[in-house]
C-alpha positions in Angstrom: 39.0 115.4 77.1 39.8 113.5 73.9 41.4 110.1 74.3 45.0 109.8 73.4 45.8 106.4 71.8 49.1 105.0 73.0 51.7 103.9 70.5 54.8 102.3 72.1 58.0 102.5 70.2 59.6 99.3 69.0 62.7 98.4 71.1 65.8 96.4 70.2 67.2 95.8 73.6 70.4 94.2 72.3 71.4 97.1 70.1 70.4 99.6 72.8 72.6 97.8 75.3 75.6 97.9 72.9 75.0 101.6 72.3 75.0 102.4 76.0 78.4 100.7 76.7 81.4 102.8 77.3 83.6 103.4 74.4 86.8 101.3 74.6 90.0 103.2 73.8 93.2 101.3 73.1 95.8 102.2 75.7 99.5 102.1 74.9 101.2 101.3 78.2 104.7 101.7 76.8 107.1 101.4 79.8 104.4 102.1 82.3 103.7 99.6 85.0 101.8 100.3 88.2 104.5 98.8 90.4 107.4 100.7 88.8 109.1 103.5 90.8 107.4 106.8 90.3 109.3 109.5 88.6 108.4 112.9 90.1 109.1 116.0 88.0 109.5 119.2 89.9 108.8 122.5 88.1 110.2 125.8 89.4 108.8 128.9 87.9 110.4 132.3 88.4 108.2 135.2 87.8 109.8 138.2 86.0 108.8 141.8 86.0 105.2 142.3 85.1 106.3 144.6 82.3 106.9 142.4 79.3 105.9 139.5 81.5 108.0 136.6 80.8 108.7 133.5 82.9 111.4 131.0 83.0 110.7 127.5 84.0 113.3 124.9 85.1 112.4 121.3 85.5 114.3 118.6 87.3 113.4 115.0 87.5 114.5 112.1 89.7 114.3 108.5 88.8 114.2 107.4 92.5 110.9 106.8 94.1 109.8 109.9 96.0 107.2 109.9 98.7 104.9 112.9 98.2 104.5 113.2 102.0 108.2 113.1 102.7 108.4 116.9 102.5 106.8 117.0 105.9 109.9 115.5 107.4 112.2 118.3 106.2 110.1 121.1 107.6 108.9 122.6 104.3 105.2 122.2 104.9 103.3 125.1 106.6 102.8 123.2 109.9 106.4 122.3 110.2 107.4 125.9 109.5 104.9 127.1 112.1 106.3 124.6 114.6 109.9 125.8 113.9 108.8 129.3 114.7 107.1 128.3 118.0 108.2 129.2 121.5 111.6 127.6 122.2 110.5 126.4 125.6 107.5 124.6 124.2 109.6 123.0 121.6 112.1 121.9 124.2 109.3 120.4 126.3 108.0 118.5 123.3 111.4 117.1 122.5 111.9 116.2 126.2 108.5 114.4 126.3 109.5 112.4 123.2 112.8 111.5 124.7 111.1 110.5 128.0 108.8 108.1 126.1 111.7 106.6 124.2 113.8 106.2 127.3 110.9 104.6 129.1 110.3 102.2 126.3 114.0 101.3 126.1 114.6 100.8 129.9 111.4 99.2 131.0 112.0 95.7 132.2 108.4 94.9 133.0 106.1 94.3 130.0 102.4 94.0 129.5 102.6 90.3 130.2 103.3 91.0 133.9 100.0 91.0 135.9 100.0 94.2 138.0 99.1 94.4 141.7 96.1 96.5 140.9 94.4 93.6 139.1 94.7 91.5 142.3 93.5 94.1 144.7 89.7 93.6 144.1 89.9 89.9 144.4 91.7 90.1 147.7 89.2 92.6 149.2 86.3 90.4 148.0 87.8 87.1 149.3 89.2 88.1 152.7 86.3 89.5 154.7 85.1 89.3 158.3 82.0 89.9 160.5 84.0 90.5 163.6 84.5 94.0 165.1 87.7 95.9 164.2 89.6 98.7 165.8 91.7 101.6 164.4 93.9 104.3 165.8 93.2 107.7 164.2 95.7 110.5 164.1 94.3 113.6 165.9 97.0 116.2 165.3 99.3 117.9 167.7 98.6 121.1 169.7 102.3 121.7 170.5 104.1 124.7 169.2 101.1 126.7 168.3 102.1 130.0 169.9 105.2 131.7 168.5 106.7 135.1 168.8 107.7 137.2 165.8 111.2 137.8 166.9 112.1 134.1 167.0 109.9 132.7 164.2 112.6 130.7 162.5 114.0 129.1 165.7 110.5 128.4 166.9 109.7 126.7 163.6 112.7 124.5 163.9 112.0 123.7 167.6 108.3 122.8 166.7 109.4 120.5 163.9 111.8 118.7 166.3 109.0 118.3 168.9 106.7 117.0 166.2 109.2 114.4 165.3 109.5 113.3 168.9 105.7 113.1 169.0 105.4 111.0 165.9 104.4 108.0 167.9 103.1 109.5 171.1 99.7 110.8 172.2 98.4 112.0 168.9 95.9 109.3 168.2 92.4 108.2 169.1 91.4 104.6 169.2 88.0 103.6 167.6 86.6 100.3 168.6 83.8 98.0 167.5 83.9 98.9 163.8 82.3 96.8 161.1 84.4 95.9 158.1 82.7 98.6 156.0 83.2 101.2 158.8 86.8 100.3 158.9 87.2 100.7 155.2 85.5 104.1 155.3 87.9 105.2 158.1 90.9 104.1 156.1 89.6 106.1 153.1 89.2 109.1 155.4 92.9 108.7 156.4 93.9 108.6 152.7 92.0 111.8 152.1 93.5 113.4 155.2 96.9 112.5 153.9 96.2 114.3 150.6 94.7 117.3 152.3 97.6 117.6 154.7 100.0 117.4 151.8 98.2 120.0 149.7 98.1 122.4 152.7 101.9 122.0 153.1 101.6 120.1 156.4 104.3 117.5 155.5 105.0 116.3 159.0 101.3 115.7 159.6 101.1 113.7 156.4 104.1 111.6 157.7 102.3 111.0 161.0 99.2 109.7 159.2 101.3 107.3 157.2 103.2 106.1 160.4 99.9 105.5 162.2 98.5 103.6 159.2 101.7 101.5 159.0 101.3 100.5 162.6 98.0 98.9 161.8 99.8 96.3 159.8 101.3 94.9 163.1 97.8 94.1 164.4 96.6 90.6 163.7 93.7 90.4 166.2 91.2 89.7 163.4 93.6 87.6 161.4 91.2 86.5 158.6 90.9 90.2 157.5 94.6 90.8 157.4 95.1 90.5 153.6 92.4 93.0 153.0 93.8 95.3 155.6 97.2 95.1 153.9 95.6 96.1 150.6 93.9 99.2 152.2 96.9 100.4 154.1 99.4 100.0 151.3 97.2 102.1 149.1 97.9 104.9 151.5 101.6 104.1 151.5 101.6 104.2 147.7 99.9 107.6 147.7 102.5 108.9 150.2 105.4 107.5 148.1 104.1 109.1 145.0 103.6 112.5 146.7 107.1 112.6 148.1 108.7 111.5 144.8 106.7 114.1 142.7 107.5 116.8 145.2 111.3 116.2 145.0 111.1 115.8 141.2 109.3 119.1 140.9 112.3 120.7 142.7 114.6 119.4 140.0 112.8 121.2 137.1 115.0 123.6 135.2 113.4 126.1 132.8 110.1 124.2 133.1 111.8 121.0 131.8 111.6 118.0 134.1 114.2 115.3 134.4 114.0 112.3 132.1 113.1 108.9 133.6 116.7 107.7 133.4 118.2 110.8 135.0 121.5 110.5 136.9 122.0 111.9 140.5 124.5 114.4 139.1 121.6 116.2 137.3 119.7 116.7 140.6 120.3 120.1 142.3 121.4 120.4 145.9 118.1 121.6 147.2 116.3 118.5 145.9 119.0 116.3 147.4 118.8 118.0 150.7 115.0 117.6 150.8 115.3 113.9 149.9 117.8 113.3 152.6 115.6 115.1 155.1 112.8 112.6 154.3 115.0 109.6 154.9 116.3 111.1 158.2 112.8 111.7 159.4 111.9 108.1 158.6 115.1 106.8 160.3 113.9 108.4 163.5 110.8 106.2 163.7 111.4 103.9 166.6 109.1 101.0 165.7 110.3 98.5 163.1 107.2 97.9 161.1 106.2 101.6 160.3 109.9 102.4 159.7 110.2 99.6 157.2 106.9 100.4 155.4 107.4 104.1 155.1 111.0 103.8 153.9 109.9 101.1 151.3 107.1 103.5 150.2 109.7 106.2 149.2 112.3 103.7 147.9 112.2 105.3 144.5 113.5 108.6 146.0 117.0 107.0 146.3 117.4 107.8 142.6 117.9 111.4 143.6 120.9 110.6 145.8 122.9 107.8 144.3 123.0 105.5 141.3 123.4 102.5 143.6 120.9 103.8 146.2 118.1 101.4 145.4 120.4 98.4 145.0 122.0 99.1 148.4 118.7 99.8 150.1 116.9 96.6 149.0 119.2 94.1 150.9 119.0 96.3 154.0 115.2 96.4 153.9 115.2 92.6 153.3 117.3 92.2 156.5 115.0 94.5 158.5 112.1 92.1 157.8 113.9 89.4 159.7 113.1 91.3 162.9 109.3 90.9 162.4 108.3 87.9 164.6 104.8 87.2 163.2 105.3 85.1 160.0 102.0 86.4 158.5 103.0 90.1 159.0 106.5 89.3 157.8 105.4 87.6 154.5 103.2 90.6 153.6 106.1 93.0 154.4 108.2 90.9 151.9 105.3 91.1 149.4 105.3 94.9 149.7 109.1 95.1 149.2 108.7 93.0 146.1 105.9 95.3 144.9 107.9 98.5 145.1 111.1 96.7 144.0 109.4 95.5 140.8 108.1 99.1 140.2 111.4 101.0 140.7 114.1 98.4 140.0 112.7 95.3 138.2 116.2 94.4 137.1 117.4 93.7 140.6 116.1 90.2 140.7 118.8 88.9 143.0 117.5 91.1 145.9 114.0 89.8 145.3 115.3 86.2 145.3 117.1 86.8 148.6 113.9 88.1 150.0 112.1 84.9 149.2 114.9 82.6 150.4 114.8 84.5 153.7 111.1 83.6 153.9 111.9 79.9 153.2 114.3 79.9 156.2 111.5 81.1 158.5 108.8 79.0 156.8 108.7 76.5 159.7 107.5 79.3 162.0 104.1 78.9 160.4 103.6 75.6 162.2 105.2 76.8 165.4 103.6 77.0 168.9 103.2 80.8 168.8 101.1 80.7 165.7 99.1 77.7 166.9 98.2 79.4 170.1 97.2 82.5 168.3 94.9 80.4 166.0 93.3 78.7 169.0 92.5 82.1 170.6 90.9 83.3 167.4 89.2 80.0 166.6 90.8 79.8 163.2 91.6 76.4 161.6 95.0 75.8 160.1 93.7 75.3 156.5 92.0 78.7 156.6 95.1 80.3 158.2 97.3 79.0 155.4 95.1 80.5 152.7 95.9 84.0 154.2 99.4 83.6 153.0 98.5 82.9 149.4 98.2 86.5 148.1 101.6 87.4 149.5 103.4 84.3 148.5 101.8 84.3 145.1 102.9 87.9 144.5 106.4 87.3 145.7 106.8 84.3 143.4 105.2 86.1 140.5 107.9 88.8 140.8 110.7 86.2 141.1 109.4 84.0 138.3 108.7 86.8 135.8 110.8 86.0 132.7 113.0 83.8 134.9 115.0 80.9 133.4 113.7 77.3 133.9 116.6 76.5 136.2 115.1 78.7 138.9 112.0 76.5 139.0 114.3 73.5 139.5 116.0 75.3 142.4 112.6 76.3 143.9 111.4 72.7 143.7 114.5 71.4 145.4 114.1 73.9 148.3 110.5 73.1 148.6 111.2 69.4 148.9 113.6 70.1 151.8 110.8 71.8 153.8 108.1 69.9 155.6 104.4 70.8 155.2 105.2 72.6 151.9 101.8 72.4 150.2 101.2 76.2 150.5 104.6 76.9 148.8 104.0 74.3 146.2 100.7 75.8 145.2 102.2 79.3 144.8 105.1 77.9 142.8 102.7 76.3 140.3 100.7 79.6 140.1 103.8 81.7 139.5 106.0 80.0 137.0 105.3 79.6 133.3 102.9 76.9 132.4 105.3 75.3 130.0 107.8 74.7 132.8 105.2 73.3 135.1 103.7 71.0 132.4 107.1 69.5 131.5 107.5 68.5 135.2 103.9 67.4 135.8 104.8 63.9 137.2 107.4 65.5 139.6 104.7 67.9 140.9 102.3 65.0 141.3 104.9 63.1 143.4 105.4 66.2 145.6 101.6 66.6 146.0 101.2 63.1 147.1 103.8 63.6 149.9 102.1 66.8 151.2 100.2 66.7 154.5 96.5 66.7 153.8 95.6 68.4 157.1 97.4 71.7 156.2 96.6 72.6 152.7 94.0 70.5 150.8 95.5 68.4 148.0 92.6 69.1 145.6 93.7 72.7 145.5 97.1 71.6 144.5 95.7 69.5 141.7 93.5 72.4 140.7 96.6 74.6 140.3 98.3 71.9 138.3 95.3 71.5 136.1 95.2 75.3 135.4 98.8 75.0 134.0 98.0 71.9 132.0 95.1 73.8 130.4 97.7 76.3 129.0 100.6 73.9 128.1 100.9 70.2 127.2 102.7 67.7 129.3 104.9 65.0 127.7 102.6 62.7 125.7 103.7 59.5 127.5 102.6 61.0 130.9 99.2 62.3 129.9 97.0 59.4 130.8 98.8 58.7 134.1 98.5 62.4 135.0 94.7 62.3 134.5 94.4 59.1 136.5 96.4 60.4 139.4 94.4 63.7 139.5 91.0 62.1 139.1 91.7 59.6 141.9 91.9 62.6 144.3 89.1 64.6 142.7 86.5 61.9 142.6 86.9 61.2 146.4 86.0 64.8 147.3 82.8 64.9 149.4 82.1 68.6 149.3 80.3 69.4 146.0 81.8 72.9 145.8 85.4 71.6 146.3 84.7 68.9 143.8 83.3 71.1 141.0 85.9 73.8 141.4 88.6 71.1 140.7 86.7 69.1 138.1 86.0 72.2 136.1 89.7 72.7 135.5 90.5 69.1 134.6 87.6 68.8 132.1 89.6 71.0 129.8 92.7 68.8 130.1 90.6 65.8 129.3 89.0 67.4 126.2 92.4 68.6 124.9 94.2 65.2 125.0 91.6 62.4 125.1 88.7 60.9 123.2 85.0 61.1 123.7 85.2 58.0 126.0 87.2 59.8 128.6 85.1 62.9 128.3 82.0 60.9 128.8 83.5 59.3 131.9 84.3 62.7 133.4 80.9 64.1 132.6 79.2 61.1 134.2 81.3 61.6 137.3 80.3 65.2 137.5 76.6 64.3 137.2 77.1 61.7 139.9 78.6 64.2 142.4 76.4 67.2 141.6 72.9 65.6 141.4 72.4 64.5 145.0 70.6 67.2 147.1 70.5 69.4 143.9 74.0 70.5 144.5 74.2 71.7 140.9 72.0 74.7 141.8 75.0 76.3 143.6 77.5 75.5 140.8 75.9 76.9 137.6 79.0 79.0 136.7 81.3 76.0 136.9 78.9 73.8 135.0 78.6 76.4 132.3 82.3 76.6 132.1 82.5 72.8 131.6 80.0 73.0 128.8 81.9 75.8 127.2 85.2 73.8 127.3 83.6 70.7 125.9 82.1 72.5 122.9 85.4 74.4 122.4 87.3 71.1 121.8 84.6 68.9 120.4 83.0 71.0 117.7 82.0 68.1 115.5 78.4 67.9 116.6 77.8 64.3 115.4 80.7 63.4 117.7 79.5 65.7 120.5 76.0 64.3 120.6 77.3 60.8 120.5 78.8 61.5 124.0 76.2 59.6 126.0 76.3 61.9 129.0 76.3 65.2 127.2 72.5 65.7 127.1 71.9 64.4 130.7 74.6 66.9 131.7 72.4 69.7 130.2 69.5 68.5 132.3 71.3 69.8 135.4 70.6 73.4 134.2 67.2 73.7 135.9 67.2 77.5 136.2 65.7 78.9 133.0 68.0 81.9 132.5 71.1 79.8 132.9 69.7 77.0 130.7 69.0 79.5 127.9 72.5 80.9 128.1 74.0 77.4 127.8 71.8 76.7 124.8 72.9 79.9 123.2 76.5 78.9 123.7 75.9 75.5 122.0 74.1 77.1 119.0 76.8 79.7 118.6 79.4 77.0 118.4 77.3 75.0 115.9 76.9 78.0 113.6 80.6 78.9 113.9 82.0 75.4 113.2 79.4 73.6 111.1 80.7 74.0 107.5 78.3 71.7 105.6 74.6 71.2 105.8 73.4 68.2 107.8 70.5 65.8 108.0 71.9 63.7 110.8 68.8 62.8 112.9 70.8 62.8 116.1 72.0 66.3 115.5 68.6 67.5 114.3 66.7 66.1 117.3 69.2 67.4 119.8 69.4 70.9 118.3 65.7 71.2 117.9 65.3 70.5 121.6 67.9 73.1 122.4 66.3 75.7 120.0 62.9 74.9 121.5 64.3 75.7 125.0 65.5 79.1 123.7 62.2 79.8 122.0 60.1 78.9 125.0 62.0 81.4 127.1 60.5 84.3 125.1 57.7 86.1 127.0 56.1 89.5 127.1 59.1 90.9 129.1 61.8 89.7 126.7 63.7 92.5 125.1 63.7 93.0 121.3 67.5 92.6 121.2 67.2 89.2 123.0 64.5 88.1 120.6 66.6 89.1 117.6 69.6 87.1 119.0 67.6 84.0 119.6 65.9 84.2 116.2 69.3 84.6 114.5 70.6 81.5 116.3 67.6 79.4 115.4 67.7 80.7 111.8 71.3 79.7 111.6 70.4 76.2 112.5 67.5 76.0 110.0 69.8 77.2 107.2 72.2 74.3 107.9 69.5 71.6 107.5 69.2 70.0 104.1 67.8 66.7 103.0 69.0 67.1 99.4 66.3 66.0 96.9 64.2 64.4 99.6 61.6 67.3 99.5 59.1 65.4 101.6 61.5 65.1 104.5 62.6 68.7 104.1 59.0 69.9 104.1 58.3 67.8 107.2 61.2 69.4 109.0 60.0 72.9 108.1 56.5 72.1 109.3 57.8 70.8 112.6 60.0 73.9 112.9 57.1 76.2 112.2 55.0 74.6 115.0 57.9 74.9 117.4 59.0 78.4 116.8 55.8 80.3 116.3 56.6 83.1 118.7 59.6 84.4 116.9 58.6 86.3 113.7 62.1 86.4 112.1 62.1 82.6 112.3 58.7 82.4 110.6 60.0 84.7 107.9 63.0 82.4 107.4 60.8 79.4 107.1 58.6 81.2 104.6 61.7 82.0 102.5 62.8 78.3 102.9 59.5 76.7 102.0 56.9 78.1 99.6 54.5 75.2 100.3 52.9 76.6 103.4 53.3 80.3 102.9 49.5 80.8 102.6 49.1 79.4 106.1 51.9 81.5 107.7 52.2 84.8 105.9 48.8 86.1 107.1 49.9 85.6 110.8 52.6 88.2 110.4 52.0 91.7 111.7 54.0 93.9 109.3 51.9 94.8 106.2 55.0 95.3 104.0 56.6 92.2 105.4 53.5 90.3 104.2 53.4 92.1 100.8 57.1 91.4 100.1 56.8 87.8 101.2 53.8 87.2 98.9 55.8 88.8 96.0 59.0 86.9 96.9 57.1 83.6 97.3 55.4 84.1 93.9 58.8 84.8 92.3 60.2 81.6 93.8 57.1 79.6 92.6 57.5 81.1 89.1 61.2 80.2 89.1 60.2 76.6 89.9 57.5 76.5 87.1 54.7 76.4 89.8 52.5 78.8 87.8 49.2 78.3 89.6 50.9 78.8 93.0 52.6 81.9 91.6 49.3 83.3 90.4 47.8 82.6 93.9 50.6 84.5 95.6 50.3 87.5 93.2 46.5 87.6 93.7 47.0 87.6 97.5 49.4 90.5 97.1 47.0 92.5 95.0 44.1 91.9 97.5 46.4 93.1 100.4 47.3 96.5 98.8 44.0 98.2 99.9 44.9 97.3 103.6 48.1 99.4 103.5 47.6 102.2 106.2 48.6 105.8 105.6 51.2 105.6 108.5 53.3 102.6 109.5 55.8 101.9 112.3 59.4 101.9 111.2 62.0 101.3 114.0 59.6 102.6 116.6 58.6 105.8 114.7 55.5 106.4 112.7 56.3 107.1 109.0 54.1 107.7 105.9 53.7 104.5 103.9 53.5 106.0 100.4 57.3 105.6 99.7 57.2 102.0 100.7 54.1 101.3 98.7 55.5 103.0 95.6 58.7 100.9 95.9 56.7 97.7 96.3 54.5 98.3 93.3 57.5 99.1 91.1 59.0 95.7 92.1 55.6 94.1 91.4 55.3 95.6 87.9 58.8 94.3 87.1 57.7 90.8 88.0 54.3 91.0 86.2 56.1 91.5 82.8 57.2 87.9 82.8 54.1 86.4 84.4 52.1 84.5 81.7 48.3 85.0 81.5 46.1 82.4 83.0 44.1 80.6 80.1 40.8 81.0 82.1 41.3 84.5 83.5 41.5 86.8 80.4 44.2 89.1 79.1 46.4 90.8 81.7 44.1 89.8 84.5 46.7 90.5 87.2 47.6 94.0 85.7 43.9 94.9 85.5 43.3 93.8 89.0 46.2 95.8 90.3 45.1 98.9 88.4 41.6 98.6 89.9 43.1 98.5 93.4 45.3 101.5 92.7 42.3 103.4 91.4 40.2 102.6 94.5 43.0 103.3 97.0 42.5 106.4 99.0 45.5 108.6 98.3 46.4 111.8 100.1 45.1 115.0 98.6 48.6 116.5 98.4 50.2 113.3 97.0 51.1 112.7 93.3 52.1 109.1 94.0 49.1 107.8 92.1 50.3 109.5 88.9 53.8 108.3 89.4 52.5 104.8 89.7 50.5 105.2 86.5 53.6 106.3 84.6 55.3 103.1 85.8 52.3 101.2 84.5 52.9 102.8 81.1 56.5 101.5 81.3 55.3 98.0 82.0 52.6 98.1 79.2 55.1 99.5 76.7 57.5 96.6 77.5 54.6 94.1 77.0 54.1 95.3 73.4 57.6 94.3 72.4 58.2 91.2 70.2 60.8 89.9 72.7 60.8 90.9 76.3 63.9 92.3 77.9 64.1 89.4 80.4 62.5 86.0 81.0 62.3 83.3 83.7 64.0 80.1 82.6 61.5 77.4 81.3 58.5 79.8 81.7 56.8 81.1 78.5 55.9 84.7 79.0 53.2 86.6 77.0 55.6 87.5 74.2 55.8 83.8 73.4 52.2 82.9 74.2 50.6 85.7 72.1 53.4 86.1 69.5 52.5 89.7 68.9 48.8 89.0 68.3 46.9 92.1 67.3 44.1 91.5 69.8 46.6 91.3 72.6 48.2 94.6 71.5 44.8 96.2 71.2 44.0 95.3 74.8 47.3 96.8 76.0 46.6 100.0 74.0 43.2 100.3 75.6 44.7 100.0 79.1 47.3 102.7 78.1 44.5 105.1 77.0 42.8 104.6 80.3 46.0 105.2 82.3 46.8 108.3 80.2 43.3 109.7 80.8 43.8 109.3 84.5 47.2 111.1 84.4 45.8 114.0 82.4 42.8 114.4 84.7 45.1 114.6 87.6 47.3 117.2 85.9 44.1 119.3 85.2 43.3 119.3 89.0 46.6 120.8 89.7 45.8 124.0 87.8 45.3 126.0 91.0 47.9 128.5 92.0 49.2 126.6 95.1 49.7 123.4 93.0 51.3 124.8 89.9 54.8 123.7 90.9 53.6 120.1 91.3 51.8 120.3 87.9 55.1 121.5 86.3 57.1 118.6 87.8 54.5 115.9 86.8 54.1 117.3 83.3 57.8 117.0 82.7 57.8 113.5 84.3 55.1 112.4 82.0 56.9 114.0 79.0 60.0 112.0 79.8 57.9 108.8 80.0 56.5 109.4 76.5 60.0 110.4 75.2 61.4 107.1 76.5 58.6 104.6 75.7 56.2 106.3 73.2 56.4 106.2 69.4 56.5 110.0 68.6 55.9 109.4 64.9 52.3 109.3 65.9 50.9 112.8 65.5 48.6 112.7 68.5 51.3 111.4 70.8 53.7 113.9 69.4 51.3 116.8 70.0 50.6 115.5 73.6 54.3 115.6 74.3 54.6 119.2 73.0 51.6 120.3 75.2 53.3 118.7 78.3 56.5 120.5 77.5 54.8 123.8 77.3 52.7 123.0 80.5 55.9 122.3 82.4 57.2 125.8 81.6 53.9 127.7 81.5 54.1 129.2 85.0 57.8 129.5 85.4 58.3 126.6 87.8 60.4 124.5 85.4 64.1 124.1 86.1 65.9 125.8 83.2 69.0 123.6 83.3 66.8 120.5 83.3 64.9 121.7 80.3 68.1 122.7 78.4 69.6 119.3 79.1 66.5 117.5 78.0 66.3 119.4 74.7 70.0 118.7 74.1 69.4 115.0 74.6 66.5 115.1 72.0 68.7 116.8 69.5 71.5 114.3 70.1 69.0 111.4 69.6 67.7 112.9 66.4 71.0 112.2 64.7 70.4 108.5 64.9 68.8 107.1 61.8 65.7 105.6 63.4 65.1 108.8 65.5 65.2 111.4 62.7 61.6 112.5 63.6 63.1 113.9 66.8 64.5 116.7 64.7 61.0 118.1 64.0 60.1 117.5 67.7 63.0 119.6 68.9 62.0 122.5 66.7 58.5 122.5 68.4 59.9 122.6 71.9 60.7 126.2 72.8 62.6 127.2 75.9 60.7 129.8 77.8 62.2 132.4 80.2 60.8 132.7 83.7 59.6 136.3 83.0 
């Protein structure tokens, strides 16, 4: 095949850029402004008779701002029209649902800031456990009234119901003994399910019996330390029962499938529903024992809404008075807690009844320390401090209900009543837990005075200081009292001998110290924690609290030069001996550094400390470490490396990078970051990476950085390394865990490489275009897939590069680097060398096109012929006859076998004709005449 000499067309990049810009058209805004109201013009067209078809159009405009979506509101859109034509019952139900939601939002007195009982349930069950054996009475059902005669079916049914009511508490139960806690919980769950099954099978009396038997269990305190958990389990059943009864009566009130709104009045309830509701209250009133009668009535308290507007408000004081008849103070206080629970659910506005409930409890508070209770504790071998903690969930809940959105004056009243009681530590603790932190903080010194007067033997003072500290973490006390508060609290905390008690309290007060004091006080507190937790390796049982302390310290002291100047901070970190915990703490510290460090640093104290912390994270990586964990650790370490800067002290900067490279060699993303940061040791580190394209791109990037810094010899070395690495590219590579062909990635890399080679000056001792020649040799020798045309596509990109190299001034340059356009100045020998390379490349392309002449590859031949044609069109000088003829041949070859896309060929020809109108492109006119469009036939 005859050689085709390449003649690149001369380019004026500036004029081409100007010509490609969008045409600017002056715009007369007039009165238009984007923020002015929109004027919408509505056109109405009335169609006339088709014969002599004429139309009249009327337009109306409004100067007011109209919302294009507002038509939805007046029902003119298709969906609104459809909804209007829908079933009236469905429409009514929809409106009722909307009204219910609105009524609920308007009348609800309990907001999302009220912590619900459900959130406390799990904590109580986890905290109050036992290993002692438990007993339970199971309802077994009644055999009475089974046989009836047909003639007296109704009277027999009534008689059977009356007998069952008499039998509510007699003979229908079986006692199960020696149950473990888990067995007991399973039995309770069985009872809950039995209740639901009985209800669904319309055995309402049986359901009531189950609830009564469960309520009786709340009078049993034989395993007293389990009582709070028992209360939680039994009241779950009571809640289920109350819900079932309410929903049953509510369903009887439905009229035309529309249920009552939440704020319905008793007048809207039909007689049948009222009679059923009264029947339930009469059944419950017949229960002889106080405790089950109280609990079951409280469970259906909400049903009073069906009978009377004042039903609930009248019922609450009566139920409160009923509790006075319960002799055991622990049983009584949980009954009060349940009453508060249902009261807040059904009538949160009736706070006065809830307050009376609590004040009743205060009147009987001294019973807790009475002889009856003391004797019971002796029998069960329970100490008074443990016994008092059993009251906490109930009292905390009662006070939470009372204190919810209560005025500050109520706290003052509570404190006064508390002072008048002896041994009031339990109450004091609950008050501090219930009321708003701002109220507690403002009276901090008053509370400290009350804590001092408390009896140490009953309720530990350190728990009281912990509760006070929790409030002070949320609200600030008066500034004049802050130091005295800390001193008073720490006097008690530091005397604690039990490490667990100590750390639980110290953890809370560390936050107060960090909020209001300097590093000196923080250092003192940390030193005290180390002193208490180091003996006998007590810290091993307190990692969560120690982690919390670190988190609080770095939350308030986020200036790391200040943080690391706290003498005891790093020794405090040494207590984290367990590797997994230690790594988590290090991650917290690094996250805080990356979040808060705004400026780069070279502070040796910060660098040494953070290098030590990053080394701890790095050394935790092993063969079992998950990839996500590696990525997270690498991101944190890289965030630190980016923030280190020594300015113009390059020696110091390099020294830091070298040290970092030696410390973090197991995390590849960190090595990549270091390579990006420091060109000097790329040669040492890049070959150690596993990803072939990671290495290629880093060589290219490093060479570009070296070139930008006028390090020409280093740049040449990087580019040579990249050229020598190309033959090692495998056919398939791993991408996100899947094997993918590498040709797309290689093509992308080489295109980027060619773009860089344009501005790389020739080495004076290596010959003309030595890097381009070397890369072409590698491409030639690379083993390409038989069904791949990537080699030809790469060669066409090489022609783009070589054409750009022949220009008098290159399209772009690197600052302060003389490229070949400056070095050679358009020398004829240089241009001759480029043309020789072009001829070689063209010959390779044409040879490949020739091999595609088989029937199964004709489509590929057509596509490549057109691709090569476009390259000549864009970069070749078509005034040269041989090049002109070659382009015509390629055009014909693309269409020869009918595989060319007709629309593409037409568009290309139109482009040529358009370009021919430009003065310097007049020769395109003759070319266009020689390019026929062939049909597929």
